[in-house]
ROZATI-784093 format. One record per residue (C-alpha): residue number from 1; chain; residue in one letter; x, y, z. Coordinates in Angstrom, 3 decimals. Example, Ala and Ser with C-alpha at 12.3 -4.5 7.8 and 13.67 -1.06 7.14 Angstrom:
<sites>
+-----+-------+------+----------+----------+----------+
!  nr ! kette ! rest !       xx !       yy !       zz !
+-----+-------+------+----------+----------+----------+
!   1 !     A !    A !   12.300 !   -4.500 !    7.800 !
!   2 !     A !    S !   13.670 !   -1.060 !    7.140 !
+-----+-------+------+----------+----------+----------+
</sites>
This chain:
<sites>
+-----+-------+------+----------+----------+----------+
!  nr ! kette ! rest !       xx !       yy !       zz !
+-----+-------+------+----------+----------+----------+
!   1 !     A !    M !  -59.546 !  -10.951 !   16.931 !
!   2 !     A !    S !  -59.723 !  -13.320 !   20.063 !
!   3 !     A !    Q !  -59.494 !  -17.088 !   20.355 !
!   4 !     A !    K !  -63.121 !  -17.166 !   21.328 !
!   5 !     A !    D !  -64.163 !  -15.752 !   17.924 !
!   6 !     A !    F !  -63.071 !  -19.037 !   16.241 !
!   7 !     A !    K !  -64.667 !  -22.271 !   16.532 !
!   8 !     A !    S !  -62.454 !  -25.118 !   17.822 !
!   9 !     A !    V !  -61.785 !  -28.092 !   15.781 !
!  10 !     A !    Q !  -64.313 !  -30.129 !   18.227 !
!  11 !     A !    E !  -66.949 !  -27.480 !   17.351 !
!  12 !     A !    L !  -66.644 !  -27.953 !   13.562 !
!  13 !     A !    K !  -69.618 !  -30.067 !   12.008 !
!  14 !     A !    V !  -67.701 !  -30.531 !    8.807 !
!  15 !     A !    K !  -65.771 !  -33.901 !    9.063 !
!  16 !     A !    I !  -61.944 !  -33.693 !    8.467 !
!  17 !     A !    F !  -60.633 !  -36.571 !    6.332 !
!  18 !     A !    A !  -56.806 !  -37.044 !    6.119 !
!  19 !     A !    D !  -55.342 !  -37.122 !    2.449 !
!  20 !     A !    G !  -52.333 !  -38.857 !    1.939 !
!  21 !     A !    A !  -50.521 !  -42.187 !    1.025 !
!  22 !     A !    D !  -47.332 !  -42.062 !    3.508 !
!  23 !     A !    K !  -48.012 !  -45.021 !    6.007 !
!  24 !     A !    N !  -46.754 !  -42.999 !    9.018 !
!  25 !     A !    G !  -48.503 !  -39.995 !    8.207 !
!  26 !     A !    M !  -51.652 !  -41.868 !    7.702 !
!  27 !     A !    L !  -51.468 !  -43.865 !   10.846 !
!  28 !     A !    E !  -50.584 !  -40.549 !   12.945 !
!  29 !     A !    M !  -53.761 !  -38.842 !   11.311 !
!  30 !     A !    A !  -55.962 !  -41.652 !   11.884 !
!  31 !     A !    A !  -55.002 !  -41.870 !   15.630 !
!  32 !     A !    K !  -56.495 !  -38.151 !   15.993 !
!  33 !     A !    P !  -60.008 !  -38.525 !   17.271 !
!  34 !     A !    F !  -60.829 !  -35.278 !   15.112 !
!  35 !     A !    I !  -59.802 !  -37.189 !   11.696 !
!  36 !     A !    Q !  -62.699 !  -39.104 !   10.865 !
!  37 !     A !    G !  -61.730 !  -40.733 !    7.568 !
!  38 !     A !    L !  -58.781 !  -40.915 !    5.071 !
!  39 !     A !    T !  -58.480 !  -40.862 !    1.469 !
!  40 !     A !    T !  -55.803 !  -41.624 !   -1.088 !
!  41 !     A !    N !  -55.129 !  -41.627 !   -4.685 !
!  42 !     A !    P !  -52.609 !  -43.095 !   -7.277 !
!  43 !     A !    T !  -50.775 !  -39.893 !   -7.528 !
!  44 !     A !    L !  -50.184 !  -39.760 !   -3.843 !
!  45 !     A !    M !  -49.445 !  -43.346 !   -3.904 !
!  46 !     A !    K !  -46.731 !  -42.706 !   -6.513 !
!  47 !     A !    K !  -45.328 !  -39.954 !   -4.560 !
!  48 !     A !    A !  -45.005 !  -41.994 !   -1.534 !
!  49 !     A !    G !  -43.121 !  -44.833 !   -3.468 !
!  50 !     A !    I !  -45.599 !  -47.341 !   -3.530 !
!  51 !     A !    T !  -45.188 !  -50.118 !   -5.936 !
!  52 !     A !    D !  -47.578 !  -52.968 !   -4.957 !
!  53 !     A !    Y !  -51.226 !  -51.332 !   -4.755 !
!  54 !     A !    R !  -52.989 !  -54.216 !   -3.023 !
!  55 !     A !    A !  -50.348 !  -55.034 !   -0.347 !
!  56 !     A !    F !  -50.177 !  -51.270 !    0.670 !
!  57 !     A !    A !  -53.790 !  -50.879 !    0.861 !
!  58 !     A !    L !  -54.196 !  -54.213 !    2.774 !
!  59 !     A !    D !  -51.554 !  -53.245 !    5.043 !
!  60 !     A !    I !  -53.272 !  -49.976 !    6.006 !
!  61 !     A !    L !  -56.549 !  -51.593 !    6.553 !
!  62 !     A !    K !  -55.179 !  -53.987 !    8.933 !
!  63 !     A !    E !  -53.975 !  -50.875 !   10.878 !
!  64 !     A !    I !  -57.160 !  -48.633 !   10.277 !
!  65 !     A !    P !  -59.926 !  -51.130 !   10.216 !
!  66 !     A !    S !  -62.739 !  -48.841 !   11.260 !
!  67 !     A !    K !  -62.563 !  -45.201 !    9.915 !
!  68 !     A !    P !  -63.657 !  -44.892 !    6.223 !
!  69 !     A !    I !  -60.809 !  -45.092 !    4.004 !
!  70 !     A !    S !  -61.201 !  -44.524 !   -0.086 !
!  71 !     A !    F !  -58.912 !  -46.316 !   -2.579 !
!  72 !     A !    E !  -59.020 !  -45.250 !   -6.287 !
!  73 !     A !    V !  -59.387 !  -47.560 !   -9.553 !
!  74 !     A !    F !  -56.692 !  -46.897 !  -11.954 !
!  75 !     A !    S !  -57.728 !  -48.504 !  -15.180 !
!  76 !     A !    D !  -58.959 !  -46.371 !  -18.125 !
!  77 !     A !    D !  -61.231 !  -48.813 !  -19.423 !
!  78 !     A !    F !  -64.777 !  -49.004 !  -17.620 !
!  79 !     A !    D !  -65.110 !  -52.981 !  -17.699 !
!  80 !     A !    E !  -61.755 !  -53.170 !  -16.038 !
!  81 !     A !    M !  -62.499 !  -50.329 !  -13.608 !
!  82 !     A !    E !  -65.706 !  -52.297 !  -12.629 !
!  83 !     A !    K !  -63.571 !  -55.336 !  -11.798 !
!  84 !     A !    Q !  -61.154 !  -53.309 !   -9.883 !
!  85 !     A !    A !  -63.869 !  -51.697 !   -8.017 !
!  86 !     A !    N !  -65.429 !  -54.917 !   -6.914 !
!  87 !     A !    E !  -61.894 !  -56.171 !   -5.813 !
!  88 !     A !    I !  -61.391 !  -52.815 !   -3.704 !
!  89 !     A !    A !  -64.620 !  -52.983 !   -2.277 !
!  90 !     A !    S !  -63.916 !  -56.623 !   -0.860 !
!  91 !     A !    W !  -61.189 !  -55.563 !    1.139 !
!  92 !     A !    G !  -63.300 !  -54.097 !    4.095 !
!  93 !     A !    N !  -66.594 !  -52.634 !    5.239 !
!  94 !     A !    N !  -64.781 !  -49.112 !    5.759 !
!  95 !     A !    V !  -63.763 !  -49.080 !    2.256 !
!  96 !     A !    Y !  -64.967 !  -46.543 !   -0.493 !
!  97 !     A !    V !  -64.043 !  -47.093 !   -4.103 !
!  98 !     A !    K !  -62.924 !  -43.754 !   -5.909 !
!  99 !     A !    I !  -64.246 !  -43.673 !   -9.285 !
! 100 !     A !    P !  -63.002 !  -40.757 !  -11.488 !
! 101 !     A !    I !  -65.949 !  -38.992 !  -13.216 !
! 102 !     A !    T !  -64.512 !  -39.828 !  -16.476 !
! 103 !     A !    N !  -61.755 !  -41.789 !  -18.189 !
! 104 !     A !    T !  -58.785 !  -40.318 !  -19.856 !
! 105 !     A !    K !  -60.947 !  -39.959 !  -23.175 !
! 106 !     A !    G !  -63.544 !  -37.605 !  -21.375 !
! 107 !     A !    E !  -66.019 !  -40.542 !  -21.555 !
! 108 !     A !    A !  -68.333 !  -40.097 !  -18.607 !
! 109 !     A !    A !  -68.549 !  -42.937 !  -15.923 !
! 110 !     A !    Y !  -72.244 !  -42.527 !  -14.930 !
! 111 !     A !    N !  -73.211 !  -46.040 !  -16.197 !
! 112 !     A !    L !  -70.278 !  -47.573 !  -14.145 !
! 113 !     A !    I !  -71.418 !  -45.552 !  -11.185 !
! 114 !     A !    A !  -74.867 !  -47.004 !  -11.536 !
! 115 !     A !    K !  -73.940 !  -50.429 !  -11.978 !
! 116 !     A !    L !  -71.568 !  -50.446 !   -8.761 !
! 117 !     A !    A !  -74.203 !  -48.517 !   -6.672 !
! 118 !     A !    A !  -76.587 !  -51.364 !   -7.622 !
! 119 !     A !    K !  -74.162 !  -53.645 !   -6.356 !
! 120 !     A !    N !  -74.110 !  -51.901 !   -3.026 !
! 121 !     A !    V !  -70.495 !  -50.669 !   -3.314 !
! 122 !     A !    K !  -69.748 !  -47.733 !   -1.283 !
! 123 !     A !    L !  -68.540 !  -45.017 !   -3.832 !
! 124 !     A !    N !  -66.293 !  -42.026 !   -3.954 !
! 125 !     A !    V !  -66.848 !  -40.361 !   -7.165 !
! 126 !     A !    T !  -63.752 !  -38.212 !   -7.880 !
! 127 !     A !    A !  -62.363 !  -35.313 !   -9.906 !
! 128 !     A !    I !  -65.725 !  -33.461 !  -10.116 !
! 129 !     A !    M !  -65.522 !  -30.028 !  -11.114 !
! 130 !     A !    T !  -68.901 !  -28.907 !  -12.541 !
! 131 !     A !    M !  -72.644 !  -28.887 !  -11.458 !
! 132 !     A !    D !  -73.585 !  -30.861 !  -14.264 !
! 133 !     A !    Q !  -71.373 !  -33.545 !  -13.208 !
! 134 !     A !    V !  -72.711 !  -33.528 !   -9.754 !
! 135 !     A !    K !  -76.257 !  -33.754 !  -11.115 !
! 136 !     A !    N !  -75.682 !  -36.690 !  -13.174 !
! 137 !     A !    V !  -73.745 !  -38.534 !  -10.445 !
! 138 !     A !    A !  -76.697 !  -37.909 !   -7.880 !
! 139 !     A !    V !  -79.294 !  -39.506 !   -9.770 !
! 140 !     A !    K !  -76.990 !  -42.716 !  -10.453 !
! 141 !     A !    L !  -76.179 !  -43.187 !   -6.619 !
! 142 !     A !    N !  -77.922 !  -45.822 !   -4.747 !
! 143 !     A !    P !  -79.825 !  -43.954 !   -1.777 !
! 144 !     A !    S !  -79.507 !  -46.981 !    0.659 !
! 145 !     A !    V !  -75.687 !  -47.056 !    0.440 !
! 146 !     A !    P !  -73.323 !  -44.392 !    1.653 !
! 147 !     A !    S !  -71.441 !  -42.525 !   -0.884 !
! 148 !     A !    Y !  -69.179 !  -39.263 !   -1.370 !
! 149 !     A !    V !  -69.353 !  -37.066 !   -4.052 !
! 150 !     A !    S !  -65.733 !  -35.304 !   -4.319 !
! 151 !     A !    V !  -65.810 !  -31.837 !   -5.687 !
! 152 !     A !    F !  -62.240 !  -30.330 !   -6.410 !
! 153 !     A !    A !  -62.872 !  -26.965 !   -4.909 !
! 154 !     A !    G !  -59.264 !  -26.224 !   -4.601 !
! 155 !     A !    R !  -58.556 !  -27.041 !   -8.246 !
! 156 !     A !    I !  -61.584 !  -24.739 !   -9.171 !
! 157 !     A !    A !  -60.186 !  -21.850 !   -7.140 !
! 158 !     A !    D !  -56.738 !  -22.447 !   -8.911 !
! 159 !     A !    T !  -58.512 !  -21.285 !  -12.186 !
! 160 !     A !    G !  -59.438 !  -17.915 !  -10.617 !
! 161 !     A !    R !  -63.040 !  -19.089 !   -9.932 !
! 162 !     A !    D !  -64.640 !  -18.900 !   -6.450 !
! 163 !     A !    P !  -65.587 !  -22.467 !   -5.584 !
! 164 !     A !    L !  -68.164 !  -21.315 !   -2.641 !
! 165 !     A !    P !  -71.267 !  -20.711 !   -4.821 !
! 166 !     A !    L !  -70.830 !  -24.272 !   -6.426 !
! 167 !     A !    M !  -70.065 !  -25.878 !   -3.222 !
! 168 !     A !    K !  -73.179 !  -24.233 !   -1.966 !
! 169 !     A !    D !  -75.292 !  -25.398 !   -4.792 !
! 170 !     A !    C !  -74.008 !  -28.849 !   -4.382 !
! 171 !     A !    V !  -74.870 !  -29.123 !   -0.552 !
! 172 !     A !    E !  -78.428 !  -28.336 !   -1.686 !
! 173 !     A !    L !  -78.597 !  -30.676 !   -4.481 !
! 174 !     A !    L !  -77.540 !  -33.738 !   -2.274 !
! 175 !     A !    K !  -80.121 !  -32.885 !    0.425 !
! 176 !     A !    P !  -82.607 !  -35.279 !   -0.932 !
! 177 !     A !    N !  -80.303 !  -38.189 !   -0.665 !
! 178 !     A !    P !  -79.141 !  -38.185 !    3.065 !
! 179 !     A !    T !  -76.679 !  -41.118 !    2.379 !
! 180 !     A !    A !  -74.697 !  -38.963 !   -0.177 !
! 181 !     A !    E !  -72.108 !  -36.761 !    1.493 !
! 182 !     A !    L !  -70.128 !  -33.904 !   -0.413 !
! 183 !     A !    I !  -66.388 !  -33.602 !   -0.151 !
! 184 !     A !    W !  -64.443 !  -30.298 !   -0.404 !
! 185 !     A !    A !  -61.575 !  -31.991 !   -2.100 !
! 186 !     A !    S !  -58.093 !  -30.399 !   -2.728 !
! 187 !     A !    P !  -58.067 !  -27.613 !   -0.163 !
! 188 !     A !    R !  -55.429 !  -24.972 !   -0.528 !
! 189 !     A !    E !  -55.348 !  -23.462 !    2.966 !
! 190 !     A !    L !  -56.608 !  -23.698 !    6.549 !
! 191 !     A !    L !  -59.300 !  -21.407 !    5.851 !
! 192 !     A !    N !  -61.076 !  -23.799 !    3.584 !
! 193 !     A !    I !  -62.189 !  -25.945 !    6.522 !
! 194 !     A !    F !  -64.113 !  -23.219 !    7.928 !
! 195 !     A !    Q !  -65.398 !  -22.098 !    4.707 !
! 196 !     A !    A !  -66.591 !  -25.672 !    4.006 !
! 197 !     A !    D !  -67.919 !  -25.882 !    7.588 !
! 198 !     A !    S !  -70.011 !  -22.700 !    7.232 !
! 199 !     A !    I !  -71.853 !  -23.966 !    4.085 !
! 200 !     A !    G !  -72.820 !  -27.190 !    5.509 !
! 201 !     A !    C !  -70.503 !  -29.441 !    3.314 !
! 202 !     A !    H !  -70.029 !  -32.785 !    4.894 !
! 203 !     A !    I !  -66.505 !  -33.467 !    4.555 !
! 204 !     A !    I !  -63.155 !  -32.106 !    3.717 !
! 205 !     A !    T !  -60.143 !  -34.046 !    2.672 !
! 206 !     A !    V !  -56.844 !  -32.141 !    4.069 !
! 207 !     A !    T !  -53.156 !  -33.065 !    3.742 !
! 208 !     A !    N !  -50.835 !  -33.302 !    6.674 !
! 209 !     A !    D !  -49.272 !  -30.068 !    5.640 !
! 210 !     A !    V !  -52.438 !  -28.140 !    6.014 !
! 211 !     A !    L !  -53.504 !  -30.050 !    9.317 !
! 212 !     A !    K !  -50.208 !  -28.905 !   10.909 !
! 213 !     A !    K !  -51.640 !  -25.538 !   10.709 !
! 214 !     A !    L !  -54.553 !  -26.115 !   12.915 !
! 215 !     A !    E !  -52.311 !  -25.054 !   15.915 !
! 216 !     A !    L !  -52.647 !  -21.487 !   14.367 !
! 217 !     A !    V !  -56.175 !  -21.168 !   14.602 !
! 218 !     A !    G !  -57.214 !  -18.084 !   16.594 !
! 219 !     A !    K !  -53.660 !  -16.989 !   17.116 !
! 220 !     A !    D !  -53.141 !  -13.324 !   18.051 !
! 221 !     A !    L !  -52.218 !  -11.587 !   14.907 !
! 222 !     A !    T !  -49.785 !   -8.908 !   16.655 !
! 223 !     A !    E !  -47.978 !  -11.919 !   18.048 !
! 224 !     A !    Y !  -47.961 !  -13.754 !   14.825 !
! 225 !     A !    S !  -46.515 !  -10.789 !   13.107 !
! 226 !     A !    L !  -43.792 !  -10.603 !   15.764 !
! 227 !     A !    D !  -43.060 !  -14.184 !   15.214 !
! 228 !     A !    T !  -42.868 !  -13.555 !   11.477 !
! 229 !     A !    V !  -40.323 !  -10.792 !   12.029 !
! 230 !     A !    K !  -38.221 !  -12.899 !   14.351 !
! 231 !     A !    M !  -38.323 !  -15.621 !   11.649 !
! 232 !     A !    F !  -36.853 !  -13.321 !    8.991 !
! 233 !     A !    Y !  -34.169 !  -11.961 !   11.413 !
! 234 !     A !    N !  -33.106 !  -15.377 !   12.693 !
! 235 !     A !    D !  -32.749 !  -16.594 !    9.062 !
! 236 !     A !    A !  -30.719 !  -13.655 !    7.780 !
! 237 !     A !    T !  -28.595 !  -13.952 !   10.825 !
! 238 !     A !    S !  -27.957 !  -17.877 !   10.537 !
! 239 !     A !    A !  -27.421 !  -17.311 !    6.843 !
! 240 !     A !    G !  -24.635 !  -14.634 !    7.480 !
! 241 !     A !    F !  -25.759 !  -12.151 !    5.185 !
! 242 !     A !    N !  -23.819 !   -9.095 !    4.849 !
! 243 !     A !    I !  -24.027 !   -5.900 !    2.893 !
+-----+-------+------+----------+----------+----------+
</sites>
């Protein structure tokens, strides 16, 4: 299959958002014209060694003042979540507030979503994995305010389920609300970008490790096979293996 059989990054309709919490990595990705937004979460921040949440976020927003960036609340109490959401939303016009679909007790965040949507907070409702969750979120969103509905397709795939049928249904479900965009979250491989694009998904969040594979798109498979053989040979040689 030749290069012409593949869409280039520039031809993709799906928006690619960089997912991470390493400042250098975020700035590197934000500088790329094909990266149209960024997301992060408390787990990524912890891995990156972030200790001051507000300072980190405000520092990033100084460097990236226009592309949309999502920051997540971290309380398990809905009243406190609301306070955190209002604070986070005040940090910039390009800020989306990530609200988990439930708290750790499994209690749905639908009422909180409705409250914040009524206050014109830009929301990114996250950790969604079922159609019922998407339906319940969709009716709570403010159609006059931009919002993201983040479905964790990658984690669904981790359970042995094909996420494509669900993601297709989600695209259709959100059509009556043109300000609500569907995110294909937690992709596991580069192919997911093209899958998301093919079904009309609005956004896909991608880690730097997966984004670095973009240079492989359309690569000749015979050439790639030879490169792989050379890699095995060179690694065996450099390791000094002997039988």
